[in-house]
C-alpha positions as CSV (number, residue, x, y, z in Angstrom):
1,X,-117.7,120.9,14.4
2,X,-114.7,118.8,15.4
3,X,-115.1,115.1,15.9
4,X,-113.1,113.7,18.8
5,X,-112.3,110.0,18.9
6,X,-110.7,108.3,21.9
7,X,-108.4,105.3,21.8
8,X,-106.5,103.2,24.3
9,X,-103.2,101.3,24.5
10,X,-102.6,97.6,24.1
11,X,-104.2,96.1,27.3
12,X,-107.7,95.9,28.7
13,X,-108.7,96.2,32.3
14,X,-112.0,94.5,31.5
15,X,-110.9,91.4,29.6
16,X,-109.3,88.7,31.8
17,X,-106.3,86.6,30.7
18,X,-105.9,88.6,27.5
19,X,-102.3,89.8,27.5
20,X,-101.1,90.4,24.0
21,X,-97.5,90.7,25.1
22,X,-96.5,87.5,26.9
23,X,-92.8,86.8,26.3
24,X,-89.8,84.6,26.8
25,X,-86.4,85.9,27.8
26,X,-83.4,84.9,25.8
27,X,-81.9,83.3,28.9
28,X,-84.9,81.0,29.1
29,X,-84.7,80.3,25.4
30,X,-81.1,79.2,25.8
31,X,-82.1,76.8,28.6
32,X,-84.1,74.7,26.1
33,X,-81.6,72.3,24.7
34,X,-83.5,71.6,21.4
35,X,-83.3,74.9,19.4
36,X,-86.1,74.0,17.1
37,X,-88.4,73.1,20.0
38,X,-87.5,76.4,21.6
39,X,-88.4,78.3,18.4
40,X,-91.7,76.4,18.3
41,X,-92.3,77.5,21.8
42,X,-91.7,81.2,20.7
43,X,-94.2,80.7,17.9
44,X,-96.8,79.3,20.3
45,X,-96.4,82.4,22.5
46,X,-96.7,84.6,19.5
47,X,-99.9,82.9,18.3
48,X,-101.4,83.2,21.8
49,X,-100.5,87.0,21.8
50,X,-102.2,87.4,18.4
51,X,-105.2,85.4,19.6
52,X,-105.5,87.8,22.5
53,X,-105.0,90.8,20.2
54,X,-108.0,89.7,18.2
55,X,-110.0,89.3,21.4
56,X,-109.0,92.9,22.4
57,X,-110.0,94.2,19.0
58,X,-113.4,92.5,19.3
59,X,-113.8,94.1,22.7
60,X,-112.7,97.4,21.3
61,X,-115.4,97.2,18.5
62,X,-118.1,96.0,20.9
63,X,-117.6,99.1,23.0
64,X,-117.7,101.4,19.9
65,X,-114.0,102.3,20.1
66,X,-112.3,103.0,16.8
67,X,-108.7,103.6,17.8
68,X,-106.3,101.1,19.3
69,X,-102.6,100.8,19.8
70,X,-101.1,97.4,19.1
71,X,-98.3,96.3,21.5
72,X,-94.8,96.1,20.0
73,X,-94.3,92.9,22.0
74,X,-96.5,90.6,19.9
75,X,-93.6,88.3,18.8
76,X,-91.1,87.4,21.6
77,X,-87.4,87.8,20.6
78,X,-88.4,88.6,17.0
79,X,-85.6,91.2,16.7
80,X,-83.0,89.4,18.9
81,X,-79.6,89.3,17.1
82,X,-79.2,85.5,17.9
83,X,-82.5,84.7,16.1
84,X,-81.9,86.5,12.7
85,X,-82.5,83.2,10.9
86,X,-85.9,82.7,12.4
87,X,-88.7,83.2,9.9
88,X,-91.4,84.2,12.4
89,X,-93.8,85.6,9.8
90,X,-94.7,82.3,8.1
91,X,-96.2,80.4,11.1
92,X,-98.3,83.5,12.2
93,X,-99.3,84.7,8.7
94,X,-102.9,83.3,9.0
95,X,-103.5,84.9,12.3
96,X,-102.1,88.3,11.1
97,X,-104.5,88.2,8.2
98,X,-107.4,87.4,10.5
99,X,-106.5,90.4,12.6
100,X,-106.1,92.6,9.5
101,X,-109.4,91.5,8.1
102,X,-111.2,92.4,11.4
103,X,-109.5,95.8,11.4
104,X,-110.5,96.6,7.8
105,X,-114.0,95.2,8.2
106,X,-114.7,97.5,11.2
107,X,-112.6,100.4,10.0
108,X,-110.5,100.6,13.1
109,X,-107.4,102.8,13.3
110,X,-104.4,100.9,14.7
111,X,-100.8,101.8,15.1
112,X,-97.6,101.0,17.0
113,X,-95.3,102.9,19.4
114,X,-91.9,101.1,19.5
115,X,-89.9,101.2,22.7
116,X,-87.5,104.1,23.6
117,X,-84.4,102.1,22.5
118,X,-85.4,102.8,18.9
119,X,-83.0,105.7,18.3
120,X,-82.7,107.1,14.8
121,X,-80.3,109.8,15.9
122,X,-78.0,107.5,17.8
123,X,-74.3,108.3,17.9
124,X,-73.6,104.5,17.5
125,X,-74.0,102.9,14.0
126,X,-75.0,99.5,15.6
127,X,-77.8,101.1,17.5
128,X,-79.0,102.9,14.4
129,X,-78.9,99.5,12.6
130,X,-80.8,97.8,15.3
131,X,-83.4,100.6,15.4
132,X,-84.0,100.2,11.6
133,X,-84.3,96.5,12.1
134,X,-86.9,96.9,14.9
135,X,-88.9,99.3,12.7
136,X,-88.7,96.8,9.8
137,X,-90.2,94.2,12.2
138,X,-93.2,96.5,12.8
139,X,-93.5,97.1,9.0
140,X,-93.6,93.3,8.4
141,X,-96.4,92.8,10.9
142,X,-98.5,95.5,9.3
143,X,-97.8,94.1,5.8
144,X,-98.7,90.6,7.2
145,X,-102.1,92.1,8.3
146,X,-102.5,93.5,4.8
147,X,-102.7,97.0,6.2
148,X,-101.2,100.1,4.6
149,X,-98.2,100.8,6.9
150,X,-98.3,104.6,6.2
151,X,-98.2,106.6,9.4
152,X,-98.8,103.6,11.6
153,X,-95.7,103.9,13.9
154,X,-95.1,106.8,16.3
155,X,-91.7,107.3,17.9
156,X,-89.7,109.9,19.8
157,X,-86.9,111.9,18.2
158,X,-84.3,110.0,20.3
159,X,-81.5,111.0,22.6
160,X,-80.5,114.6,23.2
161,X,-76.8,113.8,24.0
162,X,-76.5,117.2,25.7
163,X,-76.7,119.0,22.4
164,X,-80.2,119.6,20.9
165,X,-79.1,121.1,17.6
166,X,-76.5,118.4,16.8
167,X,-78.9,115.7,17.8
168,X,-81.6,117.1,15.5
169,X,-79.2,117.3,12.6
170,X,-77.9,113.8,13.3
171,X,-81.5,112.6,13.0
172,X,-81.7,114.2,9.5
173,X,-78.4,112.6,8.5
174,X,-79.4,109.2,9.8
175,X,-82.9,109.5,8.3
176,X,-81.3,109.3,4.9
177,X,-80.3,105.6,5.5
178,X,-83.8,104.6,6.6
179,X,-85.6,102.8,3.8
180,X,-88.3,104.8,2.1
181,X,-91.1,102.3,3.1
182,X,-90.1,102.6,6.7
183,X,-89.8,106.4,6.5
184,X,-93.4,106.5,5.3
185,X,-94.5,104.5,8.4
186,X,-93.2,107.0,10.9
187,X,-94.9,109.7,13.0
188,X,-92.9,111.8,15.5
189,X,-93.9,112.8,19.0
190,X,-92.6,115.6,21.2
191,X,-91.3,114.3,24.5
192,X,-91.1,115.4,28.1
193,X,-87.3,115.7,28.6
194,X,-85.4,116.2,25.4
195,X,-87.2,117.6,22.4
196,X,-89.9,120.3,22.6
197,X,-92.8,120.8,20.2
198,X,-90.7,123.3,18.3
199,X,-87.8,120.9,18.0
200,X,-90.0,118.1,16.8
201,X,-91.8,120.4,14.3
202,X,-88.4,121.4,12.9
203,X,-87.8,117.7,11.9
204,X,-91.4,117.0,10.8
205,X,-91.5,120.0,8.5
206,X,-88.0,119.4,7.0
207,X,-88.6,115.6,6.4
208,X,-92.4,115.5,5.7
209,X,-93.3,113.5,8.9
210,X,-96.6,114.0,10.7
211,X,-96.3,115.3,14.3
212,X,-98.3,113.6,17.1
213,X,-98.8,116.3,19.7
214,X,-98.5,115.1,23.2
215,X,-100.1,117.7,25.4
216,X,-98.9,116.3,28.7
217,X,-95.3,116.1,27.4
218,X,-95.5,119.7,26.3
219,X,-96.7,120.9,29.7
220,X,-93.8,119.0,31.3
221,X,-91.1,120.3,28.9
222,X,-91.2,123.4,26.8
223,X,-89.3,126.6,26.2
224,X,-92.3,128.4,24.7
225,X,-95.5,127.5,26.5
226,X,-97.7,129.0,23.8
227,X,-98.3,125.8,21.9
228,X,-101.4,127.4,20.3
229,X,-99.2,129.5,18.0
230,X,-97.7,126.4,16.5
231,X,-101.0,124.4,16.2
232,X,-101.5,125.3,12.5
233,X,-98.0,124.1,11.8
234,X,-98.9,120.8,13.5
235,X,-102.0,120.5,11.3
236,X,-99.9,121.1,8.2
237,X,-97.6,118.1,8.9
238,X,-100.7,115.9,8.4
239,X,-101.8,117.3,5.0
240,X,-100.3,114.4,3.0
241,X,-101.5,111.7,5.4
242,X,-104.5,109.4,4.6
243,X,-105.3,109.4,8.4
244,X,-106.8,112.1,10.6
245,X,-104.6,114.1,12.9
246,X,-103.5,112.3,16.0
247,X,-102.6,113.5,19.5
248,X,-101.7,111.9,22.9
249,X,-103.5,112.7,26.1
250,X,-102.6,111.8,29.6
251,X,-102.6,113.6,33.0
252,X,-99.8,114.0,35.6
253,X,-99.7,111.6,38.5
254,X,-99.2,114.5,40.8
255,X,-97.5,117.9,41.0
256,X,-94.4,116.3,42.3
257,X,-94.4,113.4,39.8
258,X,-95.7,115.6,36.9
259,X,-94.1,113.6,34.1
260,X,-95.6,110.3,35.3
261,X,-98.9,109.2,33.9
262,X,-102.0,109.1,36.1
263,X,-104.4,106.2,36.2
264,X,-107.1,108.3,34.5
265,X,-107.4,111.5,32.4
266,X,-108.3,114.8,34.0
267,X,-111.3,115.9,31.9
268,X,-110.7,119.6,32.6
269,X,-107.1,119.4,31.4
270,X,-108.3,117.6,28.3
271,X,-110.9,120.2,27.5
272,X,-108.3,123.0,28.0
273,X,-106.7,121.5,25.0
274,X,-109.9,120.7,23.0
275,X,-111.4,124.2,23.4
276,X,-108.3,125.7,21.9
277,X,-108.3,123.5,18.8
278,X,-112.1,123.3,18.3
279,X,-113.1,123.9,14.7
280,X,-109.5,123.9,13.4
281,X,-109.7,120.3,12.2
282,X,-112.7,118.2,11.2
283,X,-111.5,115.2,13.3
284,X,-108.8,114.4,15.9
285,X,-108.0,111.0,17.2
286,X,-106.8,111.1,20.8
287,X,-104.8,108.2,22.2
288,X,-105.2,107.9,25.9
289,X,-101.9,107.1,27.7
290,X,-103.3,106.4,31.1
291,X,-102.4,103.5,33.4
292,X,-106.0,102.2,33.5
293,X,-106.1,101.7,29.7
294,X,-109.7,101.2,28.4
295,X,-111.1,101.8,31.9
296,X,-109.6,105.4,31.6
297,X,-111.4,105.8,28.3
298,X,-114.7,104.7,29.8
299,X,-114.3,107.0,32.7
300,X,-113.4,109.9,30.4
301,X,-116.5,109.3,28.3
302,X,-118.6,109.3,31.5
303,X,-117.1,112.7,32.4
304,X,-117.8,114.0,28.8
305,X,-121.5,112.9,29.0
306,X,-121.9,115.3,32.0
307,X,-120.8,118.3,29.9
308,X,-123.1,120.5,27.9
309,X,-120.4,121.5,25.3
310,X,-120.3,118.1,23.5
311,X,-122.6,116.0,21.4
312,X,-122.0,112.3,22.2
313,X,-121.7,110.1,19.0
314,X,-121.1,106.7,20.5
315,X,-119.0,104.8,23.1
316,X,-115.8,106.7,22.4
317,X,-116.6,109.7,20.2
318,X,-118.2,113.1,20.5
319,X,-118.5,116.4,18.6
320,X,-117.3,119.6,20.2
321,X,-120.1,122.1,20.1
């Protein structure tokens, strides 16, 4: 039997005043005349975000959820070019360790998904440099939590630049300048406009990167609709990872706005996927990318409890019969 575990992204619809991604714009930072005082303000916002992250993790554990995506906006302006001299890790190290200890104590799976401006295959050297800098920031946060960074950061291939083949080859070329420790952190995801499952598999197999299959993205953008014929190849990209295979699940907002994520997950659409992969892997961790975050997870589990083809394990997990 295959164990399915559900996770959610960053925010809770249940917890009040628990945003882990409060920020300060650089324009507002500049308005503060005392630069040191402005930096202390950034650090206070960061500590508040980390405090709320710990609250969210406690909430996650209390509801028997084992999989959670950390926001990439924990530390405001951490990667801004004008603040390269700011040692933001030292003042938050204690809180990072507290978070890491909780994650390890309760055996939670956590990862990041940096924003779309992280482009390893960029045509511009400065964008590549900034992308690596942003990935290093995520690496430092994971190390600060005392977590093994391996396969904790999922990202898209990048820009297509109207030439898929050249863009894929540029990714390979630029990948060679990415430090090994950061390479080991990366997972790649097929997207809904530029790189299909087959495109992304090409890179993952060539470079030894796990592929996170996004089912909704595949339905929105593919040349070969038969994803099942590539499923074994997806599994093989995970053979060297210490973590179970991971996928993303979401549902279209509407037929007209197919690429946009709905508030909740269509259980029938989800099981169209699950019934195809049942028995092919012992476990699959499914990150829900729905607008209603943990509420979408709770609703999906309610829908699963009504089915006779699952055995419920706990608040976020079930076996496929």
